[in-house]
N, C-alpha and C positions, 0 to 999 in steps of 0.2 A: 464175359466181357473183358476186353483187353484195356488195361489202364491207359495205354497210349491213345486209345480211341475214345475214352470216356471223358465226359465233361466234368472233371474233378480239378478243383484248384484249392490247395491247402495253404494256410498261412502259419508262419512261425509265431506270430504275436496276434493277439486279438485286437480289433479296432477299438478306439477309445470309447465309442458309444456303448460297448458291451459292459453290462453291469454285474451279471451273475454268472456262475459257472456254465450253465446250460447255454446261455446266450453267447458267451465267449467261444465255447466249443462248437456250437452250430455254425458260427461264422468261420472259425478256423478250419473246420472240416469240410467246408463248402456245401453245407446242407441247405442253407437259405442265403438270400441276399436282400438287404433292406433297400426298398425303393424310396420310402420316406418313413418317418416315424409312424409306427402302427400298421405298416403295409409291407409284406415280405413276398418275394418270389421264392418258390420251392425249386431248388436246383435238383438235378436227377437223383442224387443220393437221398436228399431230404424227401423227395416225392416217393421214392421207394419205401422209406420208413412210414410215411403217411398212408400209403396204399396198403401196407401190411397191417397197420392198425385198423383201417377201414375193413379189411378182410376179416379180422377177428370179430369186429363188431357185427358185421353182416352174418357171419356164421352163428353167433350167439343169439342174434335177433331172430334169425330163421328158425333156430332150435325151439324158440318159445312161441312160434306162430305169428310173429310180427311181419307185416308186409311193407316193403319199401315203396315209397313214391318220391316225387320231387316237386316241391312247391315253389311258386315264383319268389324271386328276391324283391320285386316291386310289389308294394302293398298299398291299396287305397286307404287313405287316412280315415274314411268314414267308418271302417271296421273298428278302428281304434277309438273313435268317438263313442261308439256304442258300448264299449267296455270301460271307458274312462281312463284307459291306460295311457292315452296320449298326454295326459297331464302328469301322470306318475313318471313316465319315461321320456318326457319331452326333451330334456336337455341332452340325452344321449342318442336321439333319433336323427338320422340323416333324412331331411325332408326336402322336397322339391315340387315344382309345378311343371306339368307337361304343356305342350302347345295348345291343348284344349282346356287349360286352366284347372286341370284336376290336381288335387293335393295327393301326393304320393310319398311313401317312405321306403327307404331301403331297409329290408326286414332285419330288426334287431333280434327278433324271435318270432315264432309262428303260431302261437295259440289261437289268435283271432282267425287267421287264414284257414287252419285245419278245421276249426269248429264250423266256420261258414261252409266249408266243403262238405263235411259230414252232414250238416243240416239239410243240404240239398239232396242227399242220397239215402239217408237212413230215415225210414218212416215207421218201422214196425219193430217190436221186440224180437221178432224172428231174425232180424239182421244183426242183432247184438249178441256177444260183444264184437267190437272192431278194435284192432290194434294196428296202427300205422306208424311208420317212422321214415325219416329222411336223414341224409348226410349232406349238409348244405352250408354255404357261406353266409355268415351273419355280419351285420354292419352296426357298429356302435361308435358314436362320436366321443371317444374317451378324452377326458381333459388332459391326461398325461399318459399316453401309451408308453409302456416300459417293459423291461425284462424280456425282450425278444418276443417269442410267441406266447408268453404268459398273459400279457395284456395288450391286445391289438385292437385297432379300429376295424379290421377285417380279419375274421377268423372262421375256422371250420368247426362245425358242431354237429353232433348227432342228436336229434330230438325225436322222441317217440311220444305217442298219445294213445291212451286207451279210452274207449267209450263203452259204458256199461249201463244196464237197465236198473241195477241196484247196488247198494253198498258192498254186498258180499262179492259181487263181480269185480268192483274196484279194488277191494282188498286182495283178491286173488291175482289180478293183473299187477298190482303194486309189488306183491311178493315175487312174482315171476320176473319182473324187471329188476328188482333189487338183487335177486340171486344171479341173474344174468350179468349184472354190473360187476359183481364179485368175481365171476369167472373171467370176464373181459380184462379186468385190471390185473388179475393174477397172470393171465396169459401174456400180458404186456410186460411182465416182470416187475410190477410195482408192489411195494409194501405200503398199504393204505389203512386208514382207519375210517370208521363211520360214526357220525354224530347226528343226533336229532337236531333239526335246524329250524330257524324262523323262515316261514314261507315268503315273507317280504311282499314285493309287488306282484309276485306270481299268484298269491292267494292260496286258499285251501287250509285244511285243518292240520295235516300231518306232512312233514317232509324230512328227508335225510340227506346229509351231505357226505360225499366220499372225498377224503382228503389225504394227501401225501405229506407226511412229516418231512420238512426240509428247511434248512436255515434261511433260504431265500423266499419262503412262502409269505403270502400277504395276510393270512389269517393266523390266529394263535389258539392252540388247543392244549388241553390236558389229555394224556393218553397213558394207558397201562400196557407195558410190554408183555406182561404175563397173560392177561385174559382178554386183551383187546378193547377194554372199555375206553371210551373217548367222549369228551364234551368240549364245547366252546369255552375258551378261557375268559374269565371275568375277574377283574381286580376286586369286585365286590364279593366274590364267592371263591375265595382262595381255598384250594383243597391240596392236601399233601398225600392222602392215602386213597387208594382205589376203593369205592364203596362195594365193589363185588368181591374182590379177593384180598383186600387189605394190603396190597403191595404199594410201593412208593409210586406216585404218579410223576410222569415227566411232562414238563411244560415245553412246548415246541412250536415254532412257526410251522405253517402248513399251507399247501397249495391245493385249492379245490379243483377236482377233476371231473366230478359228476354230482348231480343233484336230482332227486326224485320227489314228486309232489302228489299228494292226493288232493286234486283241485275241487272235487265236488261239482257244483253246478254254476260256479262263477261265470264261466264263459258261455256255457250252453244256455243259461237263462238269458244272458244279455244278447245272444245272437240267435235265439229261438231254435235251438237244436233240440227238438222234441220227438217223441215216438208214441205209438199207441201200444198199450200193454195188452195182455191176453184177454182182458175184459172190455177192450175198446176205449179205455180211458187214456187221455193224453198225459204224458209225463215228460219230465226234463231229463235228458241224458246226463249221466254222471261220469266225470272225466278224471283222468290222471295224466300227468306229463313227466317225462324222464329225459334229462339232458346229460350229454357227455361232451366235454371240451376236447374234441379229437386232436386238433393241432396242439393244444396245451399238453396233451399226453407226452408228446415228444420232449418238451421241456422237463416235465416231471420225471420221465424215465432217466434222462441224462443227469438231473440233479441227484438221483439216487444211485447212478451207475457210471462213475468216472473216477479217474485217478490223476496223478500229476502228468501222465503221458497222453491222456485223452479219454475218449468215450469207451464204455464197455457195454456193447449192446446185448440185451437179452435175445435169445435165438429167434423167437417168433417175429420180432419186428426189425431185425438187422437188415440193412440194405443188401448185404450178401452173406452167405453162410461161411464162405472160406475165401481167404486171400492167399494166392500162390506167389511166392517171392523167389524167383530165380536170381541168384546173386551175380552171375556173370553171363549176360545174354550173348556175349561173343563166343562162348563155348557151345558148340552145336548140340552136344549131347544133353547139356543142361536145359537149354531153351526148348529143344524138341520134347524132352521129358515133361517140362512144364506145360507145354501145349497139349500133350496127350492126356496128362492128368486133368487139366482144365476140361477137356472134352469128355473124358470118362466120368468125372464127377458130375458134370452138367447132365450127362445122359442118365445118371443115377438119381437125378432130382435134387442135387446139391448145387445151389447157385454160387458161381465163382467169379472172383475178380483176379485176373492174371496181371501182376505188375511186370510188364514187359519193357519198362523204361530202362534206358542205359544210365542208371544212377548208382551211386555208391550204396553199399549195404546199409549204412547208418541212415541215409535218407529214406530208403525203403522201409526199414524197421520203424522209424519215427512216424512215417505216414500211416503205416499199418496200425500202429498203436493209437494214433490220433483218430483214425476212422472207426476203430472199435469193433471191427469184424470178429466174430466169435472164435474162429480158428485160423491160424497162420501155418502154412506149409512152406518151409524154406528148403530150397535146393541149392546147396553151396558146393564148394570144391571138394568137400569130403565125399560127396555123392559119386564122384568119378572113381573113387577107390572102393567105397562100401556098397554103392548101389542103393543107399537108403536116404530117405528124405526126413526132415525134422518137422514134427507136429507140435504146436504150442497153442494152448487155449489163451485167449486174451485175458482171462481172469485168473490165470495160474502161471507159476514160474516153471512148472514141470515140462520137460521136453521128452517126446516119444519118437523113436526112430522106427520107420516102417519102409517096406518095399512099396514104391508108388503104384504098383499094380494091384496092391491089396485094398481095393476100393471098399470092400465090406468092413474092414477094420477101421478105415478112415471114417466111414459113416458111423460106426459104433462109437468112436471117440468124440465125434461131433455131437451125437445124440446123448451121450452120457451126462 
């Protein structure tokens, strides 16, 4: 991709409405644009990051046998009446009536819809277990949308659901999802902690939250840097030492990025999701549900990976792998080398952004740092004498000089 052709617009200063580092940097780097409070357009760079996160999620869900589907955003309110959650979530639900006077909600979550679906198809223990997931837009009428993608009225979520014939099956699927979440968040470059949590309006006996410690988080936790112990902070239960390893506990704000629940039969009972066991007896399906705030991950990653110059993307979710910065595009040898390097790296599976703009070096370097692409290759006037280009990782001050034809070494530096 050539910068001159890309839909990228960077800002020197963050707009006044931006409150936290991730929100400021997303707007400055041209990842998103606010249409109104709580609703954002994903611009090409932001969408690339979002799609990279989705790719990681899909790979890890596929690895544990979960099957992807897509459920409607429009939901009949009668399903919510059956579970009683229309009263619990009433204030945050966007509701409307269609021309046939049907009561409808824009889906804030999909437990009712998926349970109704499975109830229509699963009739025998031989069809269980079933694990389904989707990556879908959710709608919640937030009283105060804030912090960019952290708290939106319209946001993207991955929600998975397991359906089992017994508690043993639920526990197995719960562990499978729990472990997959750990892999997903690690691949996204996040430092996270896990706490046992209150199931709240979701219901169920056991749930765990995945949280990212960050000063701008909306929750508050204790956590231990040594052994990973974490729990929700409470003024009534002040702790100074880790109960596991006796190290000092840290109190931190934190941002929730995922939540898993052992639901049991709350929804399947209300929506008549039943099956015949091997003795012909009718039983209620046992459920689990597992959510990830997909769009929120972008904010969480930036909150943990930035400096005074801009974003520092982890490799797996960066919009590009490499940015190539020729510093004098009027010099034929420099720009031709940059174009060939762009093509050679792209052919080797390394995604590149070639900054072919006729701009000063300072502007190119500032934009490269702001965008946070993991590796910058600079082709300056020294190249005309030495034949070498400069490689610099976004998270390092070290500079390596290489022959631009040595693609394998460039790949090694990127992958190191």
